[in-house]
C-alpha positions in Angstrom: 35.3 -44.9 16.6 32.7 -44.0 14.1 33.9 -43.8 10.5 32.1 -42.0 7.7 31.9 -42.9 4.0 32.9 -40.4 1.4 29.3 -39.8 0.6 28.5 -39.1 4.2 31.4 -36.7 4.5 30.2 -34.9 1.4 26.7 -34.6 2.7 27.8 -33.3 6.1 30.1 -30.8 4.4 27.3 -29.7 2.1 25.0 -29.2 5.1 27.6 -27.1 6.9 28.2 -25.1 3.7 24.4 -24.6 3.2 23.9 -23.5 6.8 26.7 -21.0 6.5 25.4 -19.7 3.3 21.9 -19.3 4.7 23.2 -17.6 7.8 25.3 -15.1 5.8 22.2 -14.5 3.6 20.0 -13.9 6.6 22.6 -11.6 8.3 23.1 -9.7 5.1 19.3 -9.2 4.6 19.0 -8.2 8.2 21.8 -5.6 7.7 20.1 -4.2 4.6 16.8 -4.0 6.4 18.5 -2.3 9.4 20.1 0.3 7.1 16.9 1.1 5.4 15.0 1.4 8.7 17.6 3.8 10.0 17.0 6.0 7.0 13.2 5.9 7.4 13.3 6.6 11.1 15.0 10.0 11.0 13.5 12.0 8.2 10.8 14.0 10.0 11.5 17.2 12.1 9.5 15.9 15.0 11.8 12.9 15.2 14.7 15.2 15.8 13.2 16.7 19.0 13.8 14.7 22.2 10.6 15.9 23.9 7.5 18.1 23.7 9.4 21.0 25.3 12.0 21.0 22.5 9.1 20.7 19.9 7.5 23.9 21.4 10.8 25.7 21.0 11.2 24.6 17.4 7.6 25.6 16.7 8.4 29.2 17.5 10.2 29.5 14.2 6.9 29.2 12.4 4.2 31.8 11.8 1.6 29.6 13.5 3.6 28.1 16.3 0.6 26.3 17.9 -0.2 24.5 14.6 3.5 23.8 14.0 3.8 22.1 17.4 1.0 19.8 16.5 2.3 19.1 13.0 6.1 18.8 13.5 5.9 15.0 13.0 4.7 15.7 9.5 7.4 18.2 8.5 10.2 16.7 6.4 13.6 17.3 7.8 15.4 14.9 5.5 14.3 12.9 2.4 13.2 9.4 3.3 13.6 8.1 -0.3 16.9 9.3 -1.9 17.8 7.2 -4.9 20.8 6.9 -7.2 21.1 9.6 -9.8 23.5 9.7 -12.8 26.8 11.6 -12.1 25.3 13.3 -9.0 25.3 10.1 -6.9 21.9 10.7 -5.4 18.8 12.9 -5.6 15.2 12.6 -4.3 13.0 9.9 -5.7 10.0 11.0 -7.7 6.9 11.1 -5.5 3.6 12.9 -4.7 3.1 13.3 -0.9 1.1 15.6 1.3 3.9 18.0 2.1 6.1 17.8 -1.0 6.3 16.6 -4.6 9.3 15.4 -6.6 8.9 15.5 -10.3 10.2 12.9 -12.8 13.5 15.0 -13.2 14.1 14.4 -9.4 13.5 18.1 -8.8 11.3 19.5 -6.0 8.5 20.7 -8.2 4.8 20.0 -8.8 5.3 19.9 -12.6 7.8 18.3 -15.0 10.2 20.3 -17.1 8.7 20.4 -20.6 10.8 20.4 -23.7 10.6 22.5 -25.7 9.9 25.2 -23.1 6.4 26.8 -23.7 6.7 30.2 -25.3 4.8 31.9 -22.5 7.0 30.4 -19.7 9.9 32.1 -17.7 11.9 29.2 -16.3 13.8 29.5 -13.0 15.9 26.8 -11.3 16.8 27.1 -7.6 19.9 25.0 -6.9 21.5 24.0 -3.5 21.5 21.7 -0.6 19.0 20.9 2.2 18.1 24.6 2.9 17.3 25.2 -0.8 15.3 22.0 -0.8 13.3 23.2 2.2 14.2 21.0 5.2 11.8 21.8 8.0 9.2 23.5 5.7 5.6 22.6 6.4 4.8 21.9 2.8 5.9 22.6 -0.8 4.4 26.1 -0.9 6.4 27.2 2.1 9.9 26.4 0.8 12.1 29.1 -0.7 11.0 27.9 -4.2 7.3 27.8 -3.2 7.3 31.2 -1.7 9.2 32.6 -4.7 6.7 31.3 -7.2 3.9 32.8 -5.2 5.6 36.2 -5.2 6.2 35.9 -8.9 2.6 34.9 -9.7 1.0 37.6 -7.5 3.4 40.5 -7.0 5.5 40.8 -10.2 4.7 44.4 -11.4 5.4 43.9 -15.1 5.5 40.3 -16.2 7.8 39.3 -19.1 6.0 36.0 -19.5 2.5 34.7 -18.7 3.8 31.8 -16.6 6.6 31.4 -14.1 8.2 28.0 -13.4 10.3 27.5 -10.3 12.0 24.1 -10.1 14.1 23.3 -7.0 17.2 21.2 -7.9 18.5 20.3 -4.5 19.3 17.5 -2.1 20.5 17.3 1.5 24.3 17.5 1.9 25.0 18.5 -1.7 28.2 20.4 -2.1 29.1 22.9 -4.8 30.5 19.9 -6.8 27.0 18.3 -6.9 25.5 21.7 -7.8 27.9 22.2 -10.6 27.2 18.8 -12.1 23.5 19.4 -11.8 23.8 22.7 -13.6 26.2 21.5 -16.3 24.5 18.2 -17.1 20.8 19.0 -16.5 19.8 22.6 -15.9 21.9 24.1 -18.8 20.1 21.7 -21.1 16.6 22.6 -20.0 16.3 26.1 -21.5 16.7 28.1 -18.2 16.0 31.8 -18.1 17.5 32.2 -14.6 19.5 30.0 -12.3 19.7 30.9 -8.6 22.3 29.1 -6.4 21.4 29.3 -2.8 24.4 27.7 -1.2 27.8 28.1 0.6 27.2 26.3 3.9 27.8 22.6 2.9 31.2 23.4 1.4 32.5 24.4 4.9 30.6 21.5 6.6 32.4 18.9 4.5 35.8 20.7 4.5 35.7 20.9 8.3 34.9 17.1 8.3 38.1 16.2 6.5 36.6 15.9 3.0 38.0 16.9 -0.3 34.9 18.7 -1.6 35.8 17.7 -5.2 35.9 14.0 -4.4 34.1 12.5 -1.4 31.1 10.5 -0.3 28.2 12.3 1.5 25.8 10.7 4.0 23.6 9.2 1.3 26.5 7.9 -0.7 27.8 6.1 2.4 24.3 4.7 3.0 24.2 3.2 -0.5 27.8 2.0 -0.1 26.9 0.0 3.0 23.9 -1.5 1.3 26.0 -2.7 -1.6 28.5 -4.3 0.8 25.7 -5.9 2.8 24.2 -7.3 -0.5 27.5 -8.7 -1.6 28.0 -10.3 1.9 24.5 -11.8 1.7 25.3 -13.3 -1.7 28.4 -14.9 -0.3 30.9 -12.6 -1.9 33.7 -10.5 -0.4 32.9 -6.9 0.5 34.8 -3.9 -0.8 37.2 -1.7 1.0 36.3 2.0 0.4 39.1 3.6 -1.5 37.8 7.1 -0.7 39.6 8.1 2.5 39.3 11.2 4.7 42.0 13.8 4.6 44.5 13.9 7.5 43.7 17.6 8.0 40.7 19.8 7.4 40.6 21.4 4.0 42.0 24.9 4.5 39.6 27.9 4.0 41.9 29.0 1.2 41.5 25.7 -0.7 37.8 25.5 0.2 37.1 28.9 -1.3 39.2 28.1 -4.3 37.2 24.9 -5.0 33.9 26.8 -4.6 35.1 29.5 -7.1 36.2 26.7 -9.5 32.8 25.1 -9.4 30.8 28.3 -9.8 33.2 29.4 -12.6 32.4 26.1 -14.4 28.6 26.7 -13.8 28.9 30.1 -15.4 30.8 28.7 -18.4 28.1 26.0 -19.0 25.3 28.6 -18.8 27.0 31.4 -20.8 26.3 30.2 -24.3 22.6 30.7 -23.8 22.9 34.0 -22.0 21.2 32.5 -18.9 21.3 34.8 -15.9 23.0 33.2 -12.9 22.6 34.6 -9.4 24.6 33.1 -6.5 23.2 33.9 -3.0 25.5 32.9 -0.1 23.2 31.6 2.6 22.7 32.8 6.2 23.9 30.5 8.9 24.4 30.6 12.7 28.2 31.1 12.7 27.9 34.0 10.2 24.8 35.9 11.3 25.0 39.0 13.4 21.4 38.5 14.5 20.9 38.9 18.3 20.3 35.3 19.1 17.5 33.8 21.2 18.4 31.6 24.1 17.8 28.5 22.0 19.8 29.9 19.0 22.6 30.7 21.4 22.7 27.0 22.4 23.0 26.0 18.8 26.1 28.3 18.4 27.5 27.1 21.7 27.5 23.6 20.3 30.1 24.6 17.8 33.8 24.5 18.6 35.3 28.0 18.5 37.8 26.8 15.8 34.9 25.6 13.7 33.2 29.0 13.9 36.4 30.7 13.0 36.9 28.3 10.1 33.5 29.0 8.6 34.0 32.8 9.0 37.5 32.7 7.3 36.1 30.6 4.4 33.1 32.9 4.0 35.4 36.0 3.9 37.6 34.5 1.2 34.7 33.0 -0.8 32.7 36.3 -1.0 35.8 38.0 -2.6 36.4 35.2 -5.1 32.8 34.9 -6.2 32.3 38.6 -6.5 35.3 38.7 -8.8 33.4 36.4 -11.2 31.1 39.3 -12.0 33.9 40.8 -14.0 34.4 37.6 -16.0 30.8 36.7 -16.8 28.3 39.3 -18.0 25.2 37.4 -16.7 26.6 36.4 -13.2 25.7 38.2 -10.0 26.8 37.4 -6.5 24.9 38.4 -3.3 26.0 37.8 0.2 22.9 37.0 2.2 24.7 35.8 5.3 23.5 38.9 7.2 19.9 38.6 6.0 18.5 38.2 9.6 20.9 40.7 11.3 18.1 43.2 12.0 15.7 40.6 13.6 15.2 40.8 17.3 16.6 38.5 20.0 13.1 37.5 20.8 12.3 36.1 17.4 13.1 32.5 16.6 14.5 32.1 13.1 17.0 29.3 12.9 15.9 25.6 13.5 19.5 24.6 13.6 22.7 26.2 12.2 21.4 26.5 8.6 17.7 25.6 8.4 14.5 27.5 9.0 10.8 27.4 9.7 8.3 29.0 7.3 9.1 32.5 8.7 12.8 32.2 7.7 12.1 30.6 4.3 9.5 33.3 3.5 12.0 36.1 4.4 14.7 34.5 2.3 12.4 34.1 -0.7 11.2 37.7 -0.5 14.8 38.9 -0.4 15.6 36.8 -3.5 12.5 38.1 -5.2 13.6 41.7 -4.6 17.0 40.9 -6.1 15.7 39.4 -9.3 12.9 41.8 -10.1 14.8 43.5 -12.8 15.3 40.2 -14.6 11.6 39.1 -14.5 
């Protein structure tokens, strides 16, 4: 029987320990790489279509459908590079790319927010989730904010200022809690003249998915959470158990609308000392629209459970009443229900890419409607 000296036993143990450490480190690094690659592999609209036939159908939601079909693999559906952002959790990383620009404030804008504000500038902030951000838009100019700036620059009949600024403060999957923090902590400090919230859908999305919309992790939050745990594991430390748990039941439409009102109320309070105008536009979605749906749009709605459709509609009905009531409380707040914006469109016209996003036709129509609503302020 072979016997080992104390030194040999120590060396053997050290080798096993080192091998285990290196294996954990390699596995942890592989997991981090896998998580990042997943994020990078699903951010373009063309990646979401399973074949060319589906791409052709999606392309019908654009003014130039033939060109859109060729370029769908360049249209951003999600944001590849979301990074941590104070208090908000996450927001887009500053960048300059072909189809969009993110400024140093992490806003979708081609220019930074200057302080103090130039005397000749009228400053508008568009706040919301992925629809406000412009998921599916061909480029920066064909988002809601991009179209709006174009209308302001070229169609405003009597300009109050020489220059209009439009900064889009938005990120995919933001709820009203994210939007409220962005307005309270950032926008209200940046000398806004007008804040436009284009929102409403994500609240119901998260409520239906068992989240407390005042305290939950979104998709990007979970992505970073997994990377942190993979890094700890790679370094040989124990990982963390997530203390944020899903609710046992969906958040009721009553509670959901109450939370939405609470957040918008706090936004108004933060903006009121400066007399900033605040317009809230409830966004159009497939479960709320009365538009005669195309065959493809009908398939989108058919993918929803009837209870989910009813949930969204109940929440919307309650939310519109609550938000409209805030007009009595705040002099500079206005609420507009744009859920029926596309009701008069024909059943032959493709508008929706999915339940809440649009091609350039839809974004242009939304922007023109918002422009018409704010003309008296500009």
